[in-house]
C-alpha positions in Angstrom: 20.2 85.6 35.1 17.2 83.3 34.5 17.1 80.1 36.4 15.3 77.3 34.6 14.0 73.9 35.8 17.3 72.0 35.2 19.2 74.8 37.0 16.9 74.4 40.0 17.4 70.7 40.0 21.1 71.0 40.0 21.0 73.5 42.9 18.7 71.2 44.8 20.9 68.2 44.2 23.9 70.1 45.5 21.9 71.0 48.6 21.3 67.4 49.3 24.8 66.2 48.5 27.3 69.0 47.9 30.1 66.4 47.1 28.0 64.5 44.5 29.9 64.0 41.2 28.5 65.2 37.9 27.7 61.7 36.8 25.9 60.8 40.1 23.8 64.0 39.6 23.2 63.3 36.0 22.0 59.7 36.6 19.5 61.1 39.2 18.3 63.9 36.9 18.2 61.8 33.7 20.8 64.0 31.9 24.4 63.6 30.7 27.2 64.4 33.2 28.6 67.0 30.7 25.2 68.8 30.9 25.4 68.9 34.7 29.0 70.2 34.6 28.0 73.0 32.1 25.1 74.0 34.3 27.2 74.0 37.4 30.0 76.2 35.8 27.3 78.6 34.4 25.7 78.9 37.9 29.2 79.5 39.4 30.1 82.2 36.9 26.8 84.0 36.5 25.0 83.4 39.8 27.8 83.1 42.2 26.9 79.6 43.2 29.2 78.2 45.9 29.3 74.9 47.7 31.1 74.7 51.1 31.6 72.0 53.8 31.5 73.3 57.3 31.6 71.9 60.8 28.0 71.0 61.9 27.3 72.7 65.3 24.2 70.7 65.7 26.0 67.4 65.9 29.3 68.6 67.4 27.7 70.2 70.5 28.9 73.6 69.6 27.0 76.8 70.3 26.2 79.5 67.8 26.1 83.2 68.8 24.9 86.1 66.8 26.8 89.3 67.7 25.5 92.8 66.9 28.1 95.6 67.0 27.2 99.3 66.4 30.1 101.4 65.4 31.0 104.9 64.2 30.5 105.1 60.4 34.1 105.2 59.6 35.1 102.2 61.8 32.6 99.5 60.6 34.6 98.3 57.6 37.9 97.9 59.6 36.2 96.1 62.5 34.2 93.8 60.2 37.4 92.8 58.4 39.1 92.0 61.7 36.1 89.8 62.7 36.2 88.1 59.3 39.8 87.0 59.8 38.9 85.1 62.8 38.5 81.3 62.3 35.5 81.1 64.6 33.3 83.6 62.6 31.1 81.9 60.1 29.6 85.0 58.4 30.2 88.8 59.0 27.8 91.3 57.4 27.6 95.1 57.3 24.0 96.4 57.9 22.1 99.7 58.6 23.9 101.7 56.1 27.3 100.5 57.2 27.0 101.6 61.0 26.2 98.0 62.3 27.9 94.8 62.1 26.2 91.4 62.4 28.3 88.2 62.8 27.7 84.6 63.6 30.4 83.0 65.8 30.9 79.2 66.5 32.0 78.4 70.0 32.6 74.9 71.6 29.9 74.3 74.2 32.5 73.8 77.0 34.3 77.1 76.2 34.4 80.3 78.1 32.2 82.1 75.6 32.6 85.5 77.2 36.3 85.6 76.7 36.2 84.1 73.2 33.5 86.5 72.0 34.0 89.7 73.8 37.6 89.9 75.0 38.9 89.2 71.5 36.9 91.8 69.8 38.9 94.7 68.3 39.8 97.3 70.9 38.6 100.7 69.6 36.7 103.6 71.0 34.9 103.6 67.6 32.9 100.5 68.8 29.8 102.0 70.4 27.9 98.9 71.6 27.9 95.1 71.5 25.1 92.6 72.2 25.5 88.8 72.0 22.5 86.4 71.4 23.0 82.6 71.7 21.0 80.6 69.1 18.9 78.2 71.1 16.9 76.6 68.3 17.3 76.8 64.5 14.2 76.8 62.3 15.7 76.9 58.8 18.9 77.4 56.9 22.4 76.2 57.5 23.0 72.8 58.9 19.2 72.2 58.8 19.6 71.5 55.2 17.0 71.5 52.4 13.3 71.9 53.5 10.0 71.2 52.0 10.0 74.5 50.1 12.6 73.1 47.6 10.4 71.0 45.2 12.9 70.8 42.2 13.4 67.0 42.7 11.2 64.0 43.3 11.3 61.9 46.4 13.1 59.2 44.3 15.7 61.6 43.1 16.3 62.9 46.6 16.7 59.3 47.9 19.2 58.5 45.2 21.3 61.6 46.0 21.1 61.4 49.7 24.7 60.5 51.1 25.2 57.4 53.1 25.0 57.9 57.0 27.6 56.2 59.0 27.4 55.0 62.6 29.5 56.7 65.2 29.8 59.8 67.1 31.0 62.8 65.0 34.3 64.3 66.1 36.8 66.7 64.7 40.5 66.8 65.7 43.2 69.5 65.3 44.7 67.6 62.4 41.5 68.1 60.5 41.8 71.9 60.4 43.7 72.1 57.1 41.0 70.0 55.5 38.2 72.1 57.1 39.9 75.3 55.9 40.1 74.1 52.3 36.5 72.9 52.2 35.3 76.2 53.7 36.7 77.8 50.5 35.4 75.2 48.1 33.4 72.2 49.3 33.8 70.5 45.9 37.6 70.6 45.7 39.0 67.3 44.2 40.9 64.8 46.3 44.1 65.7 44.6 43.7 69.4 45.7 42.6 68.4 49.2 45.6 66.1 49.5 47.9 69.0 48.5 46.2 71.3 51.1 46.5 68.7 54.0 49.7 66.9 53.1 47.8 63.6 53.4 47.7 60.8 50.8 44.6 60.9 48.7 43.4 57.6 50.2 43.5 59.2 53.6 41.7 62.3 52.5 38.9 60.1 50.9 38.5 58.0 54.0 38.6 61.0 56.5 36.1 63.1 54.4 33.8 60.1 54.1 33.8 59.6 57.9 33.2 63.3 58.7 30.4 63.7 56.2 28.9 60.3 56.9 28.7 60.9 60.7 27.5 64.4 60.3 30.5 66.2 61.7 30.6 68.2 58.5 27.6 69.4 56.3 27.5 70.9 52.9 25.8 74.2 52.2 25.0 76.1 49.1 25.1 79.8 48.4 23.7 81.7 45.4 24.3 85.5 45.0 20.8 87.0 45.2 21.9 90.1 43.3 22.7 88.0 40.3 19.1 86.6 40.4 17.6 90.1 40.8 16.9 90.0 44.5 18.2 93.1 46.0 16.0 93.5 49.1 18.2 91.6 51.7 17.2 92.4 55.3 18.0 91.1 58.7 15.1 90.9 61.2 15.0 90.6 65.0 11.6 89.8 66.3 10.2 89.9 69.9 7.8 87.0 70.1 5.6 85.8 73.0 7.2 82.6 74.4 3.9 80.7 74.0 4.0 81.5 70.2 7.8 81.0 69.6 7.5 77.6 68.0 4.5 78.6 65.9 6.2 81.7 64.6 9.5 79.9 63.9 7.7 77.2 61.9 5.9 79.9 59.9 9.1 81.8 59.1 10.7 78.4 57.9 7.8 78.0 55.4 8.2 81.6 54.0 10.0 81.6 50.6 11.7 84.9 51.5 13.4 83.5 54.6 16.8 81.9 54.1 17.7 81.6 57.8 15.6 81.7 61.1 16.5 80.9 64.6 15.3 81.4 68.2 17.8 83.3 70.4 18.4 84.6 73.9 18.1 88.3 74.5 15.4 91.0 74.3 14.6 90.0 70.8 14.2 86.2 70.7 14.0 85.4 66.9 16.4 86.4 64.2 15.9 85.8 60.5 17.6 86.8 57.2 15.1 87.7 54.5 15.6 88.1 50.7 13.1 89.9 48.6 13.2 91.2 45.1 13.4 94.9 46.3 12.5 97.0 49.3 9.0 97.4 48.1 8.8 93.5 48.1 10.2 93.6 51.7 7.5 96.0 52.7 4.8 93.6 51.3 6.5 90.7 53.2 6.6 92.7 56.5 3.0 93.9 56.3 1.4 90.8 54.9 3.4 87.9 56.2 5.1 89.1 59.4 2.2 91.4 60.4 -0.2 88.4 60.2 1.8 86.3 62.6 0.1 86.0 66.2 2.6 86.6 68.9 5.0 89.0 67.2 5.2 91.9 69.5 8.0 94.0 68.0 10.1 93.9 64.9 13.6 95.4 64.2 15.0 95.4 60.7 18.3 96.4 59.1 19.1 96.3 55.4 22.0 94.0 54.7 24.6 96.3 52.9 27.4 93.8 52.2 28.7 90.4 53.3 32.3 90.7 54.4 32.4 87.0 55.1 30.0 84.3 54.0 29.8 80.7 55.4 33.6 80.7 56.1 34.9 82.5 53.1 36.1 86.2 53.2 34.7 88.2 50.2 
């Protein structure tokens, strides 16, 4: 599928405000709301565009962990499916030809992370090894939001679309869980649909969602299927970087067009990144020309991403 300028503007607008209405986006872009609606439906159907609203670990004081599991080849799919059903997993992916699983887990900062992460893993002798890496600083992707690489909109358009920020400390309660579950499936569900999912009146849904988004307890994220756009070289990277160069390397990764997520972590490798290239030849060029030129990168591990079992809260 070819993405033209207006498509890029609609995608950028949704990254800024995933709940913005067609009319609001149309006013900012100078086009009719029906045009925005048609482009949105086309992107959903042909490019796998999906908007979700998720708890924001950066404002809620939650810790994010990346878990790497090596399995016997015939066990990876079953274990990955079990992980995907857990509410605390954000994404689960099969890598390395289907013999390794990578998953991201959201953990309250006050929780016993060892019992939450490791004791609840599937009990099977087919699980060969497990390593856990805490994300200690995020450079790009996820709750960080749109960055300077996305140039589809002007500063005036961005300002017009940026949602209102409300005072107050962001908090989630147990009563919010049905709302969060619904928004993890589709962040643009209408208030009538959200009222049905929660059992709340529409007025309560409107007020609560405004509060959660306005205080930053929830953030909107946008996904597009790279395969639909002809980008088939998806690779996960783990880098060993000299501590004195960590911030510099992280900033460089965040500026790379190929990088959709990058963070500093604990562990023997201290940076993880997800890279999307047109093909594996493109990844080779990225690895040799961009990663290879970064001062401080001492070692690189890479694993082709075979399939997402769960993406930003939704099981595929």
